[in-house]
C-alpha positions as CSV (number, residue, x, y, z in Angstrom):
1,X,-20.1,-25.3,-21.4
2,X,-19.4,-21.6,-21.8
3,X,-20.1,-21.1,-18.1
4,X,-17.6,-23.8,-17.3
5,X,-14.9,-22.1,-19.5
6,X,-15.2,-18.8,-17.6
7,X,-13.2,-20.0,-14.6
8,X,-10.4,-21.1,-16.9
9,X,-10.0,-17.5,-18.2
10,X,-10.2,-16.2,-14.6
11,X,-7.3,-18.5,-13.7
12,X,-5.3,-17.4,-16.7
13,X,-6.0,-13.7,-15.8
14,X,-4.8,-14.3,-12.3
15,X,-1.5,-15.8,-13.6
16,X,-1.1,-12.8,-15.9
17,X,-1.9,-10.4,-13.0
18,X,0.6,-12.0,-10.7
19,X,3.4,-11.8,-13.2
20,X,2.8,-8.2,-14.2
21,X,1.2,-8.9,-17.6
22,X,-1.6,-6.5,-17.0
23,X,-2.9,-6.0,-20.6
24,X,-3.1,-9.8,-21.0
25,X,-4.9,-10.0,-17.7
26,X,-7.5,-7.5,-18.9
27,X,-8.1,-9.6,-22.0
28,X,-8.4,-12.8,-20.0
29,X,-10.8,-11.4,-17.4
30,X,-12.9,-9.8,-20.2
31,X,-13.2,-13.1,-22.0
32,X,-14.4,-14.7,-18.7
33,X,-17.1,-12.0,-18.3
34,X,-18.2,-12.4,-21.9
35,X,-18.9,-16.1,-21.1
36,X,-20.3,-15.4,-17.6
37,X,-21.3,-11.9,-16.7
38,X,-21.9,-12.9,-13.0
39,X,-18.3,-14.0,-12.4
40,X,-17.3,-11.9,-9.4
41,X,-13.6,-12.9,-9.4
42,X,-13.4,-11.8,-13.0
43,X,-14.7,-8.3,-12.2
44,X,-12.4,-8.1,-9.2
45,X,-9.4,-9.3,-11.2
46,X,-10.3,-6.8,-14.0
47,X,-10.3,-4.0,-11.4
48,X,-6.9,-4.9,-10.2
49,X,-5.5,-5.1,-13.7
50,X,-7.0,-1.7,-14.7
51,X,-5.6,-0.2,-11.5
52,X,-2.2,-1.6,-12.2
53,X,-2.4,0.1,-15.6
54,X,-3.4,3.3,-14.0
55,X,-6.8,3.2,-15.7
56,X,-8.5,4.2,-12.5
57,X,-12.0,5.0,-13.7
58,X,-12.3,1.6,-15.4
59,X,-10.9,0.0,-12.3
60,X,-13.5,1.6,-10.1
61,X,-16.3,0.5,-12.4
62,X,-15.1,-3.1,-12.4
63,X,-14.9,-3.2,-8.6
64,X,-18.3,-1.7,-8.3
65,X,-19.7,-4.2,-10.8
66,X,-18.3,-7.0,-8.6
67,X,-20.4,-5.6,-5.7
68,X,-23.5,-5.4,-7.9
69,X,-23.3,-9.0,-9.1
70,X,-22.4,-10.4,-5.7
71,X,-23.9,-8.1,-3.0
72,X,-23.5,-10.9,-0.4
73,X,-19.8,-11.6,-1.2
74,X,-17.6,-9.9,1.3
75,X,-14.6,-10.1,-1.0
76,X,-16.1,-7.7,-3.5
77,X,-16.4,-5.0,-0.8
78,X,-12.9,-5.7,0.3
79,X,-11.5,-5.2,-3.1
80,X,-13.4,-1.9,-3.7
81,X,-12.3,-0.7,-0.2
82,X,-8.7,-1.5,-1.0
83,X,-9.0,0.5,-4.2
84,X,-10.3,3.5,-2.3
85,X,-7.7,3.2,0.4
86,X,-4.8,3.3,-2.0
87,X,-6.4,6.3,-3.7
88,X,-6.7,8.2,-0.3
89,X,-10.5,8.0,-0.3
90,X,-10.6,6.9,3.3
91,X,-14.3,7.5,4.1
92,X,-15.4,5.5,1.1
93,X,-12.9,2.7,2.0
94,X,-14.3,2.6,5.5
95,X,-17.8,2.2,4.2
96,X,-16.8,-0.9,2.3
97,X,-15.0,-2.5,5.2
98,X,-17.9,-1.9,7.5
99,X,-20.0,-3.8,4.9
100,X,-17.5,-6.6,5.1
101,X,-17.8,-6.8,8.8
102,X,-21.6,-6.7,8.6
103,X,-21.6,-9.7,6.3
104,X,-18.9,-11.6,8.1
105,X,-18.7,-10.5,11.8
106,X,-15.6,-12.6,12.5
107,X,-13.6,-11.4,9.4
108,X,-10.3,-10.4,10.9
109,X,-9.2,-8.8,7.6
110,X,-12.2,-6.6,7.7
111,X,-11.4,-5.2,11.2
112,X,-7.7,-4.8,10.2
113,X,-8.6,-2.9,7.0
114,X,-11.1,-0.7,8.8
115,X,-8.5,0.1,11.3
116,X,-6.1,1.1,8.5
117,X,-8.5,3.9,7.4
118,X,-8.4,5.4,10.9
119,X,-4.6,5.0,11.0
120,X,-4.3,7.0,7.8
121,X,-6.5,9.7,9.3
122,X,-4.5,9.7,12.5
123,X,-7.4,8.5,14.6
124,X,-5.1,6.3,16.5
125,X,-7.3,5.1,19.4
126,X,-10.1,4.0,17.0
127,X,-7.5,2.3,14.8
128,X,-6.0,0.4,17.7
129,X,-9.4,-1.0,18.7
130,X,-9.9,-2.5,15.3
131,X,-6.3,-3.9,15.0
132,X,-6.6,-5.5,18.4
133,X,-10.0,-6.9,17.5
134,X,-8.5,-8.4,14.4
135,X,-5.6,-10.0,16.3
136,X,-8.0,-11.4,18.9
137,X,-9.8,-13.3,16.1
138,X,-6.7,-14.3,14.2
139,X,-3.2,-12.9,14.5
140,X,-1.8,-11.6,11.2
141,X,1.5,-9.9,10.3
142,X,-0.5,-7.0,8.8
143,X,-2.4,-6.3,12.1
144,X,0.8,-6.4,14.1
145,X,2.5,-4.2,11.6
146,X,-0.3,-1.7,11.9
147,X,0.1,-1.7,15.6
148,X,3.7,-0.9,15.0
149,X,2.6,2.1,12.9
150,X,0.5,3.3,15.8
151,X,3.5,3.0,18.1
152,X,5.6,5.0,15.6
153,X,3.0,7.8,15.5
154,X,3.1,7.8,19.3
155,X,6.9,7.9,19.3
156,X,7.1,4.6,21.2
157,X,9.9,3.3,19.1
158,X,10.9,0.3,21.1
159,X,7.3,-0.9,21.1
160,X,7.2,-0.2,17.4
161,X,10.2,-2.5,16.9
162,X,8.6,-5.2,19.0
163,X,5.4,-5.1,16.9
164,X,7.3,-5.4,13.7
165,X,9.3,-8.3,15.1
166,X,6.0,-10.1,15.8
167,X,4.9,-9.3,12.3
168,X,8.1,-10.6,10.6
169,X,8.0,-13.8,12.7
170,X,4.6,-14.5,11.1
171,X,5.8,-13.7,7.5
172,X,9.5,-13.5,6.8
173,X,8.9,-12.7,3.1
174,X,6.9,-9.5,3.5
175,X,9.1,-6.7,2.2
176,X,7.1,-3.9,3.7
177,X,7.4,-5.4,7.2
178,X,11.2,-5.7,6.8
179,X,11.3,-2.1,5.7
180,X,9.3,-1.0,8.8
181,X,11.5,-3.1,11.1
182,X,14.7,-1.6,9.7
183,X,13.3,1.9,10.3
184,X,12.1,1.0,13.8
185,X,15.6,-0.3,14.8
186,X,17.1,2.9,13.5
187,X,14.7,5.0,15.6
188,X,14.8,2.9,18.7
189,X,18.4,1.8,18.9
190,X,20.3,3.9,16.3
191,X,21.8,0.6,15.2
192,X,23.0,1.3,11.7
193,X,24.8,-2.0,11.3
194,X,21.6,-3.9,12.1
195,X,19.6,-1.7,9.8
196,X,22.0,-2.4,6.9
197,X,21.9,-6.1,7.5
198,X,18.1,-6.1,7.4
199,X,18.1,-3.9,4.3
200,X,20.5,-6.2,2.4
201,X,18.5,-9.3,3.4
202,X,15.2,-7.6,2.4
203,X,16.7,-6.4,-0.9
204,X,17.7,-9.9,-1.8
205,X,14.1,-11.1,-1.1
206,X,12.6,-8.2,-3.1
207,X,14.9,-8.8,-6.1
208,X,13.8,-12.5,-6.1
209,X,10.1,-11.5,-6.0
210,X,10.7,-8.9,-8.8
211,X,11.7,-11.7,-11.1
212,X,8.2,-13.1,-10.8
213,X,6.5,-9.7,-11.3
214,X,8.8,-7.0,-12.7
215,X,5.8,-4.5,-12.7
216,X,5.1,-4.6,-9.0
217,X,5.1,-0.8,-8.1
218,X,4.9,-1.4,-4.4
219,X,7.8,-3.8,-4.5
220,X,9.9,-1.4,-6.5
221,X,9.1,1.4,-4.0
222,X,10.4,-0.8,-1.1
223,X,13.5,-1.8,-3.1
224,X,14.3,1.9,-3.5
225,X,14.3,2.4,0.2
226,X,16.6,-0.6,0.8
227,X,18.9,0.5,-2.0
228,X,19.1,4.0,-0.6
229,X,19.8,2.7,2.9
230,X,22.9,0.7,1.7
231,X,24.2,3.5,-0.4
232,X,23.0,2.4,-3.9
233,X,21.6,5.8,-4.7
234,X,21.4,5.6,-8.5
235,X,19.7,2.2,-8.3
236,X,17.3,3.6,-5.7
237,X,16.2,6.5,-8.0
238,X,15.8,4.1,-10.9
239,X,13.5,1.8,-8.8
240,X,11.5,4.7,-7.5
241,X,11.0,6.3,-10.9
242,X,9.9,3.0,-12.3
243,X,7.3,2.6,-9.5
244,X,6.0,6.1,-10.2
245,X,5.6,5.2,-13.9
246,X,3.7,2.1,-13.0
247,X,1.4,3.5,-10.4
248,X,1.4,7.4,-10.6
249,X,-1.8,7.6,-8.5
250,X,-0.4,6.0,-5.4
251,X,-0.1,8.6,-2.6
252,X,2.4,6.3,-0.7
253,X,4.7,6.1,-3.7
254,X,4.4,9.9,-4.2
255,X,5.5,10.4,-0.5
256,X,8.4,8.0,-0.8
257,X,9.5,9.7,-4.0
258,X,9.6,13.1,-2.2
259,X,11.5,11.5,0.7
260,X,14.1,9.9,-1.6
261,X,14.6,13.0,-3.7
262,X,15.1,15.1,-0.5
263,X,17.6,12.6,0.9
264,X,19.5,12.9,-2.4
265,X,19.5,16.7,-2.4
266,X,17.0,17.2,-5.2
267,X,14.7,19.7,-3.4
268,X,12.6,20.7,-6.4
269,X,11.6,17.2,-7.2
270,X,11.0,16.5,-3.5
271,X,8.6,19.4,-3.2
272,X,6.9,18.3,-6.4
273,X,6.1,14.8,-5.1
274,X,5.4,15.8,-1.5
275,X,3.0,18.5,-2.7
276,X,1.3,16.0,-5.0
277,X,0.9,13.5,-2.2
278,X,-0.6,16.1,0.1
279,X,-3.1,17.3,-2.6
280,X,-4.2,13.6,-3.1
281,X,-4.8,13.1,0.6
282,X,-1.5,12.0,2.2
283,X,-1.6,13.0,5.9
284,X,0.2,16.2,6.7
285,X,1.0,14.8,10.1
286,X,3.2,12.1,8.6
287,X,5.2,14.7,6.7
288,X,5.5,16.9,9.8
289,X,6.8,13.9,11.9
290,X,9.4,12.7,9.3
291,X,12.8,13.8,10.5
292,X,14.3,13.6,7.0
293,X,11.9,16.3,5.9
294,X,12.8,18.8,8.6
295,X,14.7,21.1,6.3
296,X,12.1,20.8,3.5
297,X,9.3,21.9,6.0
298,X,11.2,25.2,6.5
299,X,11.2,25.9,2.7
300,X,8.8,28.7,1.9
301,X,7.6,26.7,-1.1
302,X,6.4,23.9,1.1
303,X,4.8,26.3,3.5
304,X,2.9,27.8,0.5
305,X,1.7,24.3,-0.5
306,X,0.3,23.8,3.0
307,X,-1.4,27.2,3.0
308,X,-3.0,26.6,-0.3
309,X,-4.3,23.3,0.9
310,X,-5.8,25.0,3.9
311,X,-7.8,27.3,1.6
312,X,-9.6,24.4,0.0
């Protein structure tokens, strides 16, 4: 009977996780594991809950335990790989995704995720191979969005916009894709009116989603960008600072914080977060290619950060 009750607690934990009640999620998943110590979904859910609470060591242990109890379950490797990817541990993430592909050779998510590790490391040709392989198996908005990111890095901005258009046609509720599309239109066509329309539409979607999970750090980070784009600067800072509080270990949120502070003329805070992102593994190439940060890159304090990183 106890084994049959474990999935009930897993389901409850998943509901708590999806609505931002992370402490309750930890308790529910822990109850499930007390009843059935081989419940892989409970370990994975526990890892996500701990990560959302910024209890990163406990999160990593939970994800690793999922792999130990279910070494043939590709999902366990995916969750551990995603944890490493968000933390900027790209080689470790790639190792997990390779295991996913070894277990399930037609796993389009596995190819897409492996490509993402190469994208972060600016190995664009390798990344492209995996994204295209993923799409050949099954087209997804994520893979098209990642091809858009490659086009961005190669300064092919109209191609970038076309890829994001393909992505948003597959998922019109994905806030990250809307954000990328708005940026691509701005770069490719300098169409500020269209960028503002997209930003307002995306902000409305994000606000609706935030009602479901008010503790979604990624969503708050995206909202900050849209709010900044349409001139809601105080609201943008509030959203970004909330995201940093919820997920202070995210290198993407660190970078976005630096970008937003620089746009609002707060150079000291911009340097603080850009420097932190770099020290945690954010690609220097991305910072060097971001037009908004051109002035910051001339700041001797930024140049000192880069020199210090080179001495490591």
